[in-house]
N, C-alpha and C positions, 0 to 999 in steps of 0.2 A: 504494500500500500504506500509506504513512504517513498520508496524508490519510484513508483509510478507518479508520485507527486513531486519528483525531482528533489527529494530530501534524503539523498543517499547518506550524507554525513550523520544526520539524525538517526537514520535506520541503523547504521553501524554502531553508533553510540548506545542505542537501546540494546543491541545484541551484546556488546561488550559488558554493559552493566548487568544484564541477565546472567551471563557466564561468570562474572566476578562474584555476584551474590550467591549463586548456587552452581558451582562448576560441575558437580556430579549429578545434577537433577535431570539431565536430558536422557531420553531413551531414543536410540537410533536403530533403524533396520536397514540393511542393504543386502541385495541378493541378485543384482543385475550382471555382475561380471567382476573381473579382477585385472590388475595391472601387472605387467611383467617387471621383473627386477631391473632397476635402472631406468624405467620408463617414467617420464614426467606426467604427473596428473594435475588437474586443476579443479579447485572447488569454488563454487559461487553460491553464496547464501543470499536469499532474498526474503524479506518479511512478507508474510501473507496477511498478517494482522498484528498490529501493535496497539494495545490498549493500556489502560492505567495499571491493571493488575496482572496481565499476561500478554505474551506475544507468541505468535506461531511463525516458524521459519521453515523454509524449504531449501535444502542444499543439494546441488547437482555436482557430482564428481564425474569428470570426463577424462579420457586419455588424450594423448597427443593428436590422435586422428579425429577427436571430437565424439568418440563413442561413449555413450552413457554407461558408467560403471556402477554408480550408486545414486539413489534418490532418497534423501533423508528428510523427514518432516519431524520437527521438534516443537513442543509446547514448553515455553519457559514461564515460570511464575515470577513476577516482580515483587519482591518483598520490600516493604518500606520500613525503615528504622523508626 
């Protein structure tokens, strides 16, 4: 949502804060493929929803040829001190 609104820096900051607050809270599933040893892979995370209390992110992992290796969807709770 934020990236679609051209608020990439804000989206990344929300993600960083969520990871900082609860680094072990994400559950991730991947089953699309694997990379070879020495192969460069790329990950791109985009926010699907960023609210006051939670955010939902989707991460695409691709190999050098652009083949999708993993698609991860995470829900992060934002805890307020």
